[in-house]
C-alpha positions in Angstrom: 8.4 18.1 -32.7 7.2 21.1 -34.6 3.9 19.8 -35.7 1.2 19.3 -33.0 -1.3 16.5 -33.9 -4.8 17.5 -32.7 -7.1 15.4 -34.9 -8.5 12.1 -33.8 -8.1 9.1 -36.0 -11.3 7.0 -36.9 -10.9 3.4 -37.7 -14.1 1.6 -38.9 -14.4 -2.1 -39.1 -10.8 -2.5 -38.0 -8.8 -5.4 -36.7 -7.1 -5.3 -33.3 -4.6 -7.7 -31.7 -2.1 -8.1 -28.9 -4.9 -7.3 -26.5 -4.0 -6.5 -22.9 -7.1 -4.8 -21.5 -6.3 -6.4 -18.1 -3.0 -4.6 -17.9 -1.2 -7.8 -17.2 2.6 -7.6 -16.7 4.6 -9.1 -19.6 8.0 -9.1 -21.3 7.2 -5.8 -23.0 4.5 -4.5 -20.6 4.7 -3.1 -17.1 1.9 -4.1 -14.7 -1.2 -2.0 -15.0 -0.6 -0.7 -18.5 -3.7 -1.6 -20.6 -3.3 -1.5 -24.4 -4.0 -3.2 -27.7 -2.8 -2.8 -31.3 -4.8 -1.7 -34.3 -3.7 -3.0 -37.6 -3.5 -0.5 -40.5 -4.2 -2.0 -43.9 -3.8 1.2 -45.9 0.0 1.4 -46.3 0.0 5.0 -47.6 -2.1 6.1 -44.5 0.4 4.2 -42.2 3.3 6.1 -43.8 1.5 9.4 -43.3 0.8 8.7 -39.7 4.5 7.7 -39.2 5.6 11.0 -40.9 3.3 12.9 -38.5 5.0 11.4 -35.5 2.7 8.5 -34.5 4.5 5.3 -33.4 3.8 3.0 -36.3 5.5 -0.4 -36.2 5.4 -3.3 -38.6 4.9 -7.0 -38.2 7.3 -9.0 -40.3 5.8 -11.0 -43.1 5.2 -14.7 -42.4 6.2 -15.8 -45.9 7.4 -14.3 -49.2 3.9 -13.6 -50.5 3.0 -11.3 -47.5 3.7 -7.7 -47.1 4.8 -6.3 -43.7 1.7 -5.4 -41.6 1.7 -1.8 -40.1 0.1 -1.4 -36.7 -0.2 1.1 -33.9 -0.2 0.4 -30.2 -3.2 2.1 -28.5 -3.2 2.8 -24.7 -6.3 2.4 -22.7 -6.2 4.7 -19.6 -8.8 5.6 -17.1 -6.6 8.1 -15.3 -7.2 11.5 -17.0 -9.7 11.1 -19.8 -11.5 7.7 -19.5 -12.4 6.1 -22.8 -15.9 5.2 -23.8 -15.8 1.5 -24.6 -19.1 -0.2 -25.6 -19.6 -4.0 -25.9 -22.3 -4.6 -28.5 -24.4 -7.8 -28.7 -27.6 -8.5 -30.7 -29.8 -7.5 -27.7 -27.7 -5.1 -25.7 -25.0 -2.4 -25.5 -22.9 -2.4 -22.4 -20.5 0.3 -21.4 -17.3 -1.3 -20.1 -15.4 0.3 -17.2 -12.1 -0.3 -15.6 -13.4 -3.3 -13.7 -15.1 -5.0 -16.6 -12.9 -4.2 -19.6 -10.6 -7.2 -19.1 -13.3 -9.4 -20.6 -12.2 -8.2 -24.0 -8.8 -10.0 -23.7 -10.6 -13.3 -24.6 -13.7 -12.2 -26.4 -14.3 -13.4 -30.0 -14.6 -10.2 -31.9 -16.8 -9.7 -34.9 -16.3 -5.9 -35.5 -14.4 -3.0 -34.0 -15.1 0.7 -34.6 -12.4 2.9 -32.9 -11.6 6.5 -32.3 -8.0 7.2 -31.3 -7.0 10.5 -29.7 -3.4 11.9 -29.9 -1.2 12.8 -27.0 1.8 14.9 -28.2 4.9 14.3 -26.1 8.5 15.6 -26.0 11.2 14.3 -23.6 14.9 14.9 -23.7 14.9 16.3 -27.3 12.8 13.5 -28.6 9.1 13.8 -29.5 6.2 11.9 -30.9 2.5 11.1 -30.7 1.1 8.5 -28.4 -2.3 6.9 -29.3 -5.0 6.7 -26.6 -8.4 5.0 -27.0 -11.1 7.6 -27.0 -14.1 5.6 -28.1 -14.5 2.0 -29.1 -17.6 -0.1 -30.1 -16.8 -3.8 -30.1 -19.3 -6.3 -31.5 -18.7 -9.8 -30.2 -19.5 -13.1 -31.8 -22.3 -14.6 -29.7 -22.7 -18.2 -28.9 -25.5 -20.4 -30.3 -27.7 -19.9 -27.2 -27.4 -16.1 -27.0 -30.5 -15.4 -28.9 -32.5 -18.2 -27.2 -31.6 -16.9 -23.7 -30.9 -13.3 -24.6 -33.7 -11.6 -22.6 -33.4 -9.2 -19.8 -34.9 -11.5 -17.2 -31.6 -12.2 -15.5 -30.0 -9.7 -13.1 -27.2 -7.8 -14.6 -28.2 -8.5 -18.2 -30.0 -5.2 -18.7 -28.3 -1.9 -19.0 -30.8 -0.5 -16.5 -30.1 -3.2 -13.8 -28.4 -1.6 -10.9 -29.6 -3.9 -8.1 -29.8 -7.6 -7.6 -33.5 -8.5 -6.8 -32.7 -10.4 -3.6 
């Protein structure tokens, strides 16, 4: 690889899928490897990322009227540079850590704003750019009672709660 990618990629109001924040072992995933995919709707931008060495894949169209959907797998690693992942609700923002991030596997997501950082790699004459989550704000769809019961009177519901009161 001759060109080193240094700039982060910012995705606002993006769609994510194939979520594995738990790092569950699967057919294509070794145990402990947390990741998700971000869908790229701008085909020209997807082509440019591919030219630059990012690993851009395509979902096959489901029918004749659909175009292939480019996407990028994004790793979530707490080993070297932990990501900042924030769960956003109407009344609160909560920073998710390694022990709580798996809740995103099943969350109903309303909006995602994402910053991806590059990792340039070269092994055995091959090279490329791996995508790592740097920052992500995830707004979830709240249930019908969230506003009614959405106060900070319960332990663990406030960002400042560090202790249980009993």
